[in-house]
N, C-alpha and C positions, 0 to 999 in steps of 0.2 A: 646471270647478268655480268656485263664486261667489268664493272668495278669491283665485283666480288673476286673474281679470278685475278684482278690486278693487285689485290691485297697481298698475295703471295710474292709479288715483285717489289713490295714497299720495304725499304730499309728498316729493319727490326726495332731500332731505337726510335726512328720516327713514328713507326706504328704505336709503339709502347708510350711515347710522349703523349700522342693524341688519345689514347686510351686511358691514360692517367687522368687526363683533364675532364673527361666526360664519362667513361665507363666506370672506372673504379670509384670516382667520387660519387656518382649516382647510385651506384650498387652499395657503397658503404652508407649513404644517407638512407637508403632503403633498408637495409639490414639494422641500423641503429634506431630506426623508427618503427620498426615492424610491430612492435608491442604498444605503440602509442597511438592515441586517437587524434592524430594531427588534422588541423583545419585546412592546410594547404601543403601540396607537395607539386612544384611546378618544374617542369623540365624544359629548357631550351634546346630544341633540335633544329633542323633545316631542311628547306626544301630538296636540298640534294639528297636526303634519305627516300624521296619518293622515285626519283628517276637517275640517281647515280652520277657519279663523276669518275671517269677513269683516271685523271690526273691527280684527283685527290681522294683516292680510294680509301686512305686512312681516316680521313675526315667524314667521309660518306658512311662508312662502317661503324664509326662511333655514334653518329646522329641515328643511325638505324637501331642500334641498341637501345637508345633512350626511347624511341618510339615503341619498341617491344616491351620495355619495362613499365611504361605507362599501362600497356594493355594488360600486362600481368597483374598489377595492382588493381586494376578496375575488376579484372575477373576475381581477385580475391576480397572484393568489396572495400577496397582501400581507396582514400583520395589520391588522384594522380591527374595532372593535366600536362600533357606534352604538345608543344607549339612548334610546328615546322615552319619556321619563320622564312619569308622571302627576304630580300636585301633591305636594309634601313638606310635613311639618309643621314648625313651629319657624322654618323659613328660607325665603327667596324671596318671590315675589309671593303665593302662596297661604297665607302665614302671616298675612296681615291678616284681621281678624275677618269683614269684609263678604265678602271673597273665599272664605273657608272656608264660610260659610253657603250661597253661591251654588253651590259645587262640590258640597256635601253634598245640596242639592236635585237637582242634575243626575246624581247617583249615583256620584260620584268621591270616594271617601274619601282621607283624606291619609296619606301613607307617612312613618314615622318614618325620620330620616336613617340611624341605624345599621342599620335594616332594608334600607334602599336601597342601602347600601354592600355589605351581605352579598350582595344580588342581583347587584351589579355584579361581585363577586369571581367568583361562579359562571359568570357570562356570559363572563369574559375567560378563564377556565379551558376553557370549552367552545368557544372561538374561533368563536362565533356572530356573524355580521356585523351583525345588527340585531335588535332585540327590543324589546317594550314592557313596561315595568315599571310597572304601575299597579294600584290597588286599586278595584274597582269594586263597587257595590251594584247588582247586575243588575236588581233589581225596579224601582229607579227608573230606572237608565240605559237601559233597554230603550225606554221611551217617547221618550227623547232619540234613541237610535239610529235608530229608525224614521224620524225626519225629519231625520236628519243628512245630510251631502252624500254619504256612502258608506254606505247602509244594508246593501248586500250583504255589506259587511265583517262585519257581525254577525248575518248570516241564520241561522247554525247555533246561535245562542244564543237558546233560548226560555225564559222564565221566567214561569210563571204563579203568582201569589201564592195562599196558601191562602184568603185573602179572596174573591178573584175566583172560584176554583174552588167555593167553597162557596155562591156565589149561584145561584138558579134559572136555568134556561133555558126556553124557550118552551114545552117540554112540561110543565114543572111548573106552568104557569099554569091548565091546563084545570080543576082542582078548586078553584080560588080564588074567592072572592067578589070583587066589583070592589074593595072596600076593601082587601082582603088584597093583590090583585094590585097596587094602587096603591103600597102600602107596600113591597112588594117592588122595584117599578120605581124608587122613590125611592132604595133602598139601592143598586141597579145603577148608577144615574146618579151618585150620589155616590162610589161606589168608583171608577170610571172617570174622574170629574172630578178626583179627588184626584191620579190618575196622570198625566193630561195636563197639569195645572198644576203637577206636581211638588211636591204638598203631602203631609204625612204622612197615612197611612191613616186615623188617627182624627181628621182635620181635621173641624170642625163647619161645616156649610152651611146657611144660611137657604133655606128652599124658595121664598122670594118675591123673593130679591135677584137682579137681572138678571146675566146670564152675563158681560157686558162690564165690569160693576163688580167682579167678581171677577178681572179680568185676562185674560178670554178674548179672543183675537184670531181672525183668519180661519184661521190654521194650526191653532191648538189646537181651534177649531170642528169643522174638518174631522176632526181626530184623534178628538175625542169621539164624532162621528157614526160614524166608521168602527169604532170600539171597540163601541159600542152595536149596529151591524149585525151585527158578528160574533158578539157574545154572544148576541143574540135571534134571529138568523137570519131577519130581516125586511129588507126594503128601507127605507132611511131616507135621505130627501133630505139632502144636505151643507147646506141651508139651514134644516134643522130647528130649529137653535139659536137662528135669528134670527126665525123666525115664531113660535117658542115660547120666548121669552127668559128664563125662569126654570125651575128644577128642578121646581117643581110643575106648570107648564103643559106643559114637556116630557113629564113622566110622563104626563099625562092624553092627551097626543097619542100616545105610544107604546102606551097602553092601547087607544085607538081603532083603531090598526093591527092590533092582535091580536084586536079585538073586531068581527066582521063586521057587527054590527048597528048599529055607532056609529062612523062615519068622519067626522073633522073636515073640513069643505070649505075650500078656499082662501080663500073669502070670510070665514069664521069666523076663520080664521088672521090675516088681515089686521087684523080687529078689536083683535087683541091688540096690535099695533105701535103704538108711541108716536109722535104727530104733533108732539110738542113738539120745540123746539131745545135747551131744557135740562130734564133731569130733576133736579128739586130735591126729594129725599126728606129728611124730618126736618130742615129748616133750622134752625140755632140762631140765634134772633133777637137774641142778645147777642154773637154771635160775627161773624167776618169772612168774606166770600163771595169766593172766587177762581173766576172764569170762565175756563175753559180751553179753547183754540182749538187742535185738532190739525192735524198736517200732512196733506198731500194723502193721500186714501185712509184715513186714520186716524180713529178714533171715540173713543168714551168710555173703551175699554179703555187707551188710551195712558197715562192718567193713574190707572189703577187702584191702583198703588202708592203714590201720592202721598198718598192719605188715611191711610194708616198711618204715614206719616213726618211728617205735619203735627201741630201742636198740636190739641188737641180742640176749640178755639174756632174753627178755621178750617174752613169748609166748601168742599170740592172740587167744583165744580160744571162738568162737561165739556159742551161743545157737541155735539149729536148732529144732523148735517146729513143731509137725505134721500139715500138711495142707500148707506148703510152701516150695518153692525151691526145694531141694532133697527129701522131704517127702511130696510133694504136693498131692500125691494120698491118703495119710493117712487122716482119719477124724480129724477135729481140736478138741481141748479140750476147754471145756468152764468152768471147775470148777477149781478156784484157788488152793484149798487144793490138789486136785489130781495132778495138774502140778507141785507144790511144793515138794510134796512127792516123786514124779518121779525124779525130777531133783537131790534132795538132795541124793537119793540112788545111783545114777549115778556119783555124785561128790565125794562121800567118798575115792575112791582110789586116787583122785588127790589133796587133800587137806592137804597131809602131808608135802607139801613144801610150802614157801610164796605164797599167792595168793590174788587177789583182785577182786572186781565186778564192772562193768560199765553197767548202764542201762538207757535206755532213754524212757521217756513216760510210756507205759504200761510195757516196760522192766524195768524201774526204780521201779516201784510198785513190779513187780515179784521179782527183785533180792533183795529187802528189805525183802519180805516174806521169801525167802530162807534163808538169813542171820538170820531171827529171828527163823526159824526152827531149823538151824544149833546150834543156841545158846540153844534152848531148850532141845536138844539133848546131849549138853556138848560137841559138836565138834568144832574144830578150826573156828574162825571167818575170813572173808577176811578183808584186810587192804591194800589200801583204799577201802572204799565203796563209789562209785559216782553214785548219783541219779540225772539224768538230765530230764529236762522239766516234772516234774511230781509233783502231789500233793497227800497227804495221801488220801487213799481211802475213808474215811468218809467225807473228804472236797471236793471230786470232785463233779462237776456238771454234772448230767445226763440229756442228751438231747434225749435220746432214739433213737440215730443214728442206733442201730441194727435192730430196727423194721421198718425203711424206705423201701420202695419198691427198687428194684435193682438200677434203673437208678438215683433215688433221693440219694441214699447211695454213689454211685460213684462221684456224682456231689458234694455232701457235703464234702466228704473226698478229693476231688481235690482242692475244693476251701479253705478248712480249713488247710489242711496239705501238699498239693501237693503230696499225696501218689499215686493216680491214674491220670495218664494223659488221660483226656477226649478224646475221639475219638482215642485213640492211640492203644488200645488193640483189638485182634481179639475176635470173639464170643467165641471161645473155651476157650481162656485165661481168659475172664471175668467169663465164667461159672466155671471154676476151682478156681478162686482166690476170688470171691464174698463170698463164704461160709467161707473163712478163715478170710477175713475182717470183715464180719459180726459177727463172733464167737469172734474175738479180741476185737470189740467194746462192744459186750455183756459182755464179761469178764471185760473190763475196767469200764463200766458204772454199773456193779451190783456184785462188789467184795464182797464177804463174808469172814470177816477176824475171824478167831477162836481164835487165839493168840494176845491178846492186851498188852502184856508186853513191856515195852521199851527196845530197842536195847542197850546193854552195849559197844557201839562202837561210835566213832565219824562217822559221815556221812559228805560228801561233796556234796553240791548242785550246780549244774549248771543249769543257767536259762537264758533264751533269753530276752533281754531287751523289746522286743516288743510282747512277747509271751502272746497271750490272753487266751490260754487254761490252762496254768500254769504259771500265771503272777508272777512277782518279789515279790509283797506283798504277795502271798499265801505261800511263803516259811516258814514264820513264824509258820505253823501248824507243821513243822517237830520238832520243838524243843520239842513237848510233845511224839514225837516218840522214842526219845533217851535220855540216861543219860548224854550224853555229848553235848555241845553246837555245832550245826552244823556250817560248814564253807561254806559260799555262794560266788560262782563265778558268775559274770555277763558278758554276751557274747552279741554282736551285732546280730540282727536277731529276727525272730518269733519262733513258736514252733519248727521248723525242723532246727534250728540253726546249728546242729551238721553236716549237710551236705551242709550248704550255705556259706556265707563268712567267718563265724566264725570257720569253719572245722578245720583248721590248728591250730588255737589257742586251741580249745578244746583238740585236740590230744596232743599238747605240754604240756597242763596243767597236762593231765593225766600221761603223760611221767614223769613230775617233781614230781607228787605224788608218783608215783612207786619208783623213784630215791631216795626220802626223806625216803620212807619206808624201802628200801634196806640199806640205810646208817645206820637207827636206828637199823637195825638187826645186822650189823657187828660191832656196837659199844660194 
């Protein structure tokens, strides 16, 4: 399982602290009472022990131990009850507003403390060694369960919403006009899209908004295609949402599959793809433009949530490199100078207004080199420049990941960064994305920098406390890359902290930097 492999990367002290709280305490209690005929031996575990958590591997491992200890005592004829608790209301981590919203999206309802204690009393009376006590919204949770680490655990639970069951299937389309059929297809797509993105069923979608701007990534793209394929009973490529990147275009494509007289060709599909590095819709001329550079293998969807969390005057403009998401059919670029030159050329019309850069990991290296190129051309520089989870090229340790065989590359990226969910992608999707991941790792591990002049601008360095790829102590190397002393911000988490528990803190910190920049501009 992913979380087991991830324990190797957890900071040793962090792992030991977690073990001391649960593992050591429980084992000592077991040893000290082993000769006693105790009436009660109650262990508090978590539902995370059932399906794992890559970002909280140390916590998951500790809870998994409690489950095993309860089973051991039961086999020895000793009393033991281990409860894998779901989230509680009013107390604990889940009581925080942001956590509550996330849990409800996933289909986990909060349990009232008095209700939880009543369940515990019943389990103690029944002398049951292990049980799950959680409240599920199965309609929402089923989508998560299908792509969890242990989907077989939930295979007997099937919930089809009344909304889905009321939608037409392939046989119902025969008597519809093209316009009627398209309207029904739009409803079908939106219903399943709400499910895979964990939105409420009445969520309103714009037919012309790109999927990646809605927050869709590779895994949810595959989930949507699988659902549509099952619902309509037709073969749908896992790449469909990339080749037809809006609800409207996907509906037209699905209709063409059902209409024998009108089939979209591969050439027509490619014309839909954007060849731009930045998709800049409805730019606010009076606002601030934040150009965002994603990590290896990532695309515009990495920053989908940022839009709603920024001020209305801030335009989030993510980079779209060839070989991913909406440009997945295009060959990846592997030479840093070529990428930098192409990005700078496209940026020129958009940097007459205040703008900034944010880049994570490989994106951090890339945005720094773009800023240095702008400086060499005498063009305006971004402010702020935020380089996250990244080490200067000449100090990066090369492990030759881009030379690994496909299966080893997927496993290495999954264990190291959580980029690739092992066993989660179809063969078609892996075939399409592995070249991009390999190209990005090659770019990251063998960057050739032509301009070594320092940047005449302050940079802000974001770093994860437990990041082993770009550890906090390595940030000192950025000092020689700029004429101004860098500012370092430390966040909880590993290399992918920008999408983990620190995500909101990262966004708020960027928001504050932009606010300070705009205040300086107006003084």
